[in-house]
C-alpha positions as CSV (number, residue, x, y, z in Angstrom):
1,X,8.8,-28.8,-20.0
2,X,11.8,-28.3,-17.9
3,X,12.2,-28.4,-14.9
4,X,13.5,-24.4,-14.9
5,X,9.5,-23.9,-16.6
6,X,7.6,-26.5,-14.1
7,X,9.6,-23.3,-11.5
8,X,8.5,-20.7,-13.6
9,X,5.2,-21.8,-13.3
10,X,4.6,-22.4,-10.0
11,X,5.6,-18.7,-9.1
12,X,3.4,-17.1,-11.7
13,X,0.5,-19.1,-10.2
14,X,1.6,-18.1,-7.0
15,X,2.0,-14.1,-8.0
16,X,-1.4,-14.7,-9.3
17,X,-2.9,-15.5,-6.7
18,X,-1.7,-12.9,-4.6
19,X,-2.2,-9.1,-4.7
20,X,0.8,-6.9,-5.1
21,X,3.7,-9.3,-6.6
22,X,4.7,-8.4,-9.6
23,X,6.5,-10.9,-12.0
24,X,8.7,-10.0,-14.6
25,X,10.0,-12.9,-17.2
26,X,13.4,-12.8,-18.4
27,X,14.2,-9.7,-16.3
28,X,18.2,-9.1,-16.5
29,X,17.2,-6.1,-14.2
30,X,18.3,-7.4,-10.9
31,X,21.2,-9.4,-12.2
32,X,22.6,-6.3,-13.6
33,X,21.7,-4.1,-10.8
34,X,24.0,-6.5,-7.7
35,X,26.7,-7.1,-10.5
36,X,26.9,-2.7,-10.5
37,X,26.8,-2.5,-6.8
38,X,27.9,-4.7,-5.1
39,X,31.5,-7.2,-4.4
40,X,31.6,-10.0,-6.2
41,X,33.5,-13.2,-5.3
42,X,33.3,-16.1,-7.5
43,X,29.8,-16.4,-9.0
44,X,28.6,-15.4,-5.6
45,X,27.7,-11.3,-4.4
46,X,30.1,-10.9,-1.5
47,X,28.2,-8.7,0.8
48,X,31.0,-9.3,3.5
49,X,33.4,-6.0,1.8
50,X,29.8,-4.4,3.0
51,X,28.3,-1.9,5.4
52,X,26.8,-3.5,8.7
53,X,27.3,-7.5,7.0
54,X,25.5,-10.2,8.8
55,X,25.9,-13.3,8.5
56,X,23.7,-16.4,9.8
57,X,23.7,-20.2,9.6
58,X,21.0,-23.1,9.8
59,X,19.5,-25.7,9.4
60,X,19.1,-27.0,5.7
61,X,16.1,-26.4,4.6
62,X,14.7,-25.7,7.5
63,X,12.8,-22.6,7.2
64,X,11.4,-22.2,10.8
65,X,15.7,-22.4,11.9
66,X,16.7,-19.9,8.6
67,X,13.6,-17.2,9.7
68,X,15.3,-16.6,13.1
69,X,18.2,-14.7,11.6
70,X,15.3,-11.8,11.3
71,X,15.6,-11.3,15.4
72,X,18.2,-9.2,14.4
73,X,16.0,-5.7,15.0
74,X,17.2,-3.2,13.0
75,X,17.2,-5.6,9.9
76,X,14.2,-7.3,10.0
77,X,12.3,-3.4,10.5
78,X,14.4,-2.1,7.5
79,X,13.0,-4.9,4.9
80,X,9.7,-4.3,6.5
81,X,10.3,-0.4,6.2
82,X,10.9,-1.6,2.2
83,X,8.3,0.1,-0.5
84,X,9.7,-2.5,-3.2
85,X,12.0,-5.3,-3.0
86,X,13.6,-7.5,-5.7
87,X,13.6,-10.4,-5.8
88,X,16.4,-12.4,-8.2
89,X,17.0,-16.7,-8.3
90,X,20.7,-16.9,-9.5
91,X,20.4,-19.1,-12.3
92,X,17.0,-22.1,-12.4
93,X,14.6,-19.1,-13.0
94,X,14.6,-15.9,-15.5
95,X,12.2,-14.1,-13.5
96,X,12.2,-11.3,-11.4
97,X,9.8,-10.2,-8.5
98,X,9.0,-6.9,-7.2
99,X,6.8,-6.2,-3.5
100,X,6.8,-4.6,-0.9
101,X,8.3,-5.2,2.6
102,X,4.6,-5.8,4.5
103,X,4.6,-9.0,1.6
104,X,8.2,-10.0,2.7
105,X,8.1,-13.1,4.9
106,X,4.8,-14.9,2.5
107,X,7.7,-14.4,-1.4
108,X,10.3,-15.6,1.5
109,X,8.4,-18.2,2.1
110,X,6.8,-20.0,-0.7
111,X,10.7,-19.0,-2.9
112,X,12.1,-21.1,0.1
113,X,9.5,-24.4,0.0
114,X,9.6,-24.0,-3.5
115,X,12.6,-22.6,-5.7
116,X,15.7,-24.6,-4.9
117,X,18.1,-21.9,-5.8
118,X,19.7,-19.4,-4.2
119,X,17.7,-15.8,-3.1
120,X,19.1,-12.7,-3.9
121,X,16.7,-10.1,-2.3
122,X,17.1,-6.2,-2.2
123,X,16.5,-2.4,-1.7
124,X,17.4,-0.2,-4.2
125,X,16.4,2.9,-1.9
126,X,17.2,1.9,1.0
127,X,20.6,0.1,-0.3
128,X,20.4,-3.4,1.0
129,X,21.2,-6.5,-0.3
130,X,20.2,-10.2,1.5
131,X,20.8,-13.4,0.1
132,X,20.2,-16.7,1.3
133,X,21.9,-19.8,0.4
134,X,20.2,-23.1,-0.2
135,X,23.2,-24.7,1.5
136,X,21.7,-23.6,4.8
137,X,23.3,-19.4,5.1
138,X,22.7,-16.3,4.6
139,X,24.4,-13.1,4.2
140,X,23.2,-9.4,4.8
141,X,24.7,-6.1,3.4
142,X,24.2,-2.2,2.9
143,X,25.8,0.5,0.9
144,X,26.5,3.5,3.2
145,X,25.1,6.0,0.1
146,X,24.9,6.7,-3.8
147,X,28.8,7.2,-4.3
148,X,29.9,4.2,-3.0
149,X,28.9,2.5,-6.2
């Protein structure tokens, strides 16, 4: 079993123990959506060109330090009020998770502690994107309307 397969199995196990978190194996939807709707610089999204751009550095592998980012009230409220959040990783996993804002911190903690890759979260309706990089930084940005795409 490859490392990638082990991680996918951990994700499937997590999803099976929770309600209202949906797992889609081998999904390309999230990658296509992000590439078509947000700027890319090299191999990563460049959210610095987006509206309400916010970034934050945290201590690598420190979940409690990382979640301090969500003290930005408007970002926290926007994420928690999302009806449908999509999650994709940047290469170790090929799956996509879909869940609501009320499950965001439970999903985030699991992914942060168990899946060693960059984490991309987005909401198509509210038009935001969040990138949490394993090196210890976060970027957040929004589109103002669908005409900006």
